[in-house]
C-alpha positions in Angstrom: 0.3 -0.1 -0.2 1.5 3.1 -0.9 2.4 6.2 1.6 -0.8 8.4 0.4 -2.8 5.4 0.5 -1.8 5.3 4.2 -2.3 9.2 4.6 -5.6 8.8 3.5 -7.2 6.0 5.0 -5.1 7.4 8.5 -7.1 10.7 7.9 -9.9 8.8 6.9 -10.1 7.1 10.6 -9.6 10.6 12.5 -11.9 11.6 11.4 -14.5 9.1 12.2 -12.7 9.2 15.9 -13.4 12.9 16.5 -16.9 12.7 15.2 -17.8 9.7 17.2 -16.5 11.4 20.4 -18.5 14.5 19.5 -21.5 12.7 18.8 -21.1 11.4 22.3 -20.2 14.0 24.0 -22.8 16.0 22.5 -25.7 13.1 23.1 -24.2 12.5 27.5 -25.2 16.3 27.5 -27.8 16.3 26.5 -29.5 13.7 28.5 -28.4 14.7 32.0 -31.0 14.8 33.9 -31.7 17.4 36.2 -30.1 16.8 39.7 -32.8 16.6 42.6 -30.9 16.6 46.0 -31.2 13.3 47.1 -30.0 9.5 48.9 -31.6 6.5 49.0 -33.9 7.2 52.0 -35.1 10.6 51.0 -35.3 12.8 48.5 -36.8 16.9 48.7 -39.1 18.2 46.3 -39.0 21.9 47.5 -36.7 23.6 47.2 -34.5 22.9 44.7 -30.9 23.5 44.4 -30.4 27.0 44.0 -34.3 28.2 44.5 -34.8 31.4 45.9 -37.0 31.2 48.9 -38.9 33.5 51.5 -39.8 33.2 55.5 -41.7 31.8 55.6 -39.9 28.8 53.8 -42.6 25.5 52.9 -40.1 22.4 52.6 -41.7 19.0 51.1 -40.8 15.5 49.6 -40.6 12.1 50.6 -38.6 10.0 53.1 -38.0 6.3 54.4 -40.0 4.8 57.5 -36.4 4.7 58.7 -35.6 8.3 58.0 -38.0 9.8 60.8 -38.3 8.8 64.6 -41.7 9.0 66.1 -42.7 10.6 63.0 -40.5 13.6 62.6 -36.9 14.4 61.5 -34.6 17.8 62.4 -34.6 20.2 59.2 -32.1 22.8 59.2 -31.3 26.6 57.8 -28.1 28.2 57.5 -26.5 31.1 56.1 -23.3 31.1 54.0 -21.6 31.9 57.1 -22.8 28.8 58.5 -24.8 30.4 61.1 -28.0 28.7 62.3 -31.5 30.6 61.0 -34.3 28.2 61.9 -34.9 24.8 63.0 -37.9 23.1 63.0 -38.7 18.9 62.9 -40.1 18.1 59.0 -43.6 15.9 59.7 -44.7 13.0 58.2 -47.9 12.8 56.5 -48.6 9.0 57.0 -47.7 5.9 58.5 -44.0 6.1 59.4 -43.8 2.4 60.6 -42.2 1.4 57.5 -39.4 0.3 55.0 -41.8 2.8 52.0 -41.2 6.2 51.6 -43.5 8.5 53.2 -44.5 11.9 52.2 -42.9 14.9 54.7 -43.7 18.3 54.9 -42.3 21.8 57.6 -42.8 25.1 57.8 -39.5 27.8 58.7 -39.7 30.9 59.5 -36.1 33.4 60.1 -35.0 36.8 60.3 -33.9 38.7 57.3 -30.5 36.9 56.8 -27.1 39.1 56.1 -25.6 36.7 53.4 -27.2 35.9 49.9 -27.3 32.2 50.3 -27.6 29.5 52.6 -28.0 25.2 53.3 -31.5 23.7 54.1 -29.8 20.4 56.0 -32.5 17.4 56.2 -31.1 15.8 59.2 -31.9 11.9 59.6 -33.8 11.5 63.1 -30.9 10.1 65.3 -32.0 8.6 68.6 -29.2 6.5 69.6 -26.4 9.8 69.1 -24.1 7.1 67.3 -22.1 8.7 64.5 -22.3 5.7 62.4 -26.3 6.5 62.3 -26.1 10.0 60.9 -26.5 11.0 57.8 -28.0 13.9 56.0 -29.0 15.7 52.4 -28.3 19.2 51.9 -29.9 21.5 49.4 -28.0 25.2 48.7 -30.6 28.2 48.6 -30.4 32.3 47.7 -32.1 34.0 50.1 -34.6 36.7 48.1 -32.7 40.1 47.7 -33.4 42.7 51.7 -33.5 45.8 51.4 -30.7 48.1 50.3 -28.9 50.3 52.4 -29.9 48.1 55.6 -28.2 44.8 55.7 -25.9 43.3 55.5 -24.5 44.9 58.9 -22.7 43.2 61.8 -24.5 45.9 63.9 -28.5 46.1 64.7 -30.7 45.8 67.6 -32.0 42.9 69.6 -33.9 41.7 72.6 -37.1 40.5 74.0 -40.7 41.4 73.7 -42.8 40.7 76.9 -46.2 41.1 78.3 -47.7 42.0 82.2 -49.8 41.7 83.7 -51.3 38.5 83.3 -52.7 38.1 86.5 -55.9 40.5 87.4 -54.5 40.5 91.0 -50.4 41.2 92.5 -49.6 38.2 94.9 -47.5 38.7 98.1 -44.9 37.1 97.4 -45.4 36.9 94.0 -47.0 33.8 92.3 -44.5 32.8 89.3 -47.4 31.8 87.1 -48.2 35.6 86.8 -45.0 36.6 85.7 -44.7 38.5 82.2 -44.5 36.2 79.3 -43.2 36.4 76.2 -44.9 38.3 73.9 -45.6 38.1 69.8 -45.5 41.5 68.0 -44.1 43.7 65.2 -41.4 46.3 65.7 -41.3 49.6 63.3 -37.6 50.7 62.7 -37.6 54.5 62.3 -34.5 56.2 61.7 -34.2 59.8 63.1 -36.3 61.6 60.2 -39.5 59.6 61.0 -39.0 56.6 57.9 -39.7 53.4 58.6 -36.2 51.9 58.2 -37.5 48.3 58.8 -39.6 45.4 60.2 -39.4 42.5 62.9 -41.3 40.5 64.1 -40.7 38.4 67.7 -40.7 34.7 68.2 -43.3 32.9 70.2 -40.3 32.7 72.2 -40.5 36.9 72.7 -36.9 37.5 70.7 -36.2 39.2 68.2 -33.5 40.4 66.1 -32.1 42.5 62.7 -29.4 44.0 61.3 -28.5 47.3 61.1 -26.3 50.4 60.3 -25.2 52.2 63.0 -27.1 54.9 64.0 -29.8 56.5 66.4 -33.5 54.5 65.7 -36.7 54.4 67.3 -38.7 50.9 67.9 -42.9 52.0 67.4 -44.5 48.3 68.9 -47.4 47.7 67.1 -50.7 48.7 68.7 -54.2 46.8 68.8 -57.3 48.0 68.0 -58.4 47.9 70.9 -55.3 50.5 72.4 -54.6 47.2 74.7 -51.6 45.3 74.9 -50.0 49.2 74.5 -46.1 49.4 74.3 -44.8 52.4 74.2 -41.6 54.2 71.8 -37.7 53.6 72.5 -35.5 55.2 71.4 -32.1 53.0 70.3 -28.4 53.9 69.6 -26.5 51.5 67.5 -22.7 51.2 67.7 -20.6 50.7 65.0 -20.4 47.3 65.7 -22.1 44.7 68.2 -25.8 44.7 69.0 -28.1 46.8 71.5 -30.3 44.4 73.8 -33.5 46.3 74.7 -36.6 44.8 76.9 -40.1 46.0 74.9 -43.1 45.4 77.3 -46.4 45.5 76.8 -48.8 47.0 78.9 -51.3 44.0 79.1 -54.3 45.8 80.4 -55.1 43.4 83.1 -56.1 44.6 86.2 
């Protein structure tokens, strides 16, 4: 066989190999499935990786009965710095005493994050506490952008909202059952010009926290249409770094 024929044969083989590689690559990319956060024991349906989420966040999916304990398992939400924003139990939506998949759902409420991204962690309930029984699935998420000019900052206001009296008659000595109780309320944050900068709602435990740039602010508690319960405004100075602690006391109107 002449050199000319060998050269032509070599070029033909090279073309076929390159064409086959291109077809294989194209086919592989075209049929690649959308990744779903899952293992052989849990599948997260909502949210999907990269979804933008806000509070309250409803999550759902299905997990095998072995992932639950007493019909629930823990779900955590952390920000990009690893700070925990929320932790709740996901509840089984059916009989969990099985090895088959059982639907679950949970609702997470959280304060406005100071980072743009975070992670949802679906943990297998492990009452034994033994590391070899631990398992989890992580879903990266994005947080809806917050009001410009307010976040992120390493400063702000935090504190507790309480309500009292809780008994119609003061007792001596005081009855612990009549002590002030945590109170869930919405607080408006105003700047020195009276412009509303943000709002924050205390949890059922009365705790609240909001990040703000340094400056002087007025906290204006929400009012009841009947004027009771009632809490007065407070002026707060936020330092360059750190959080100012505040207690908001609502008068229940009970006498």
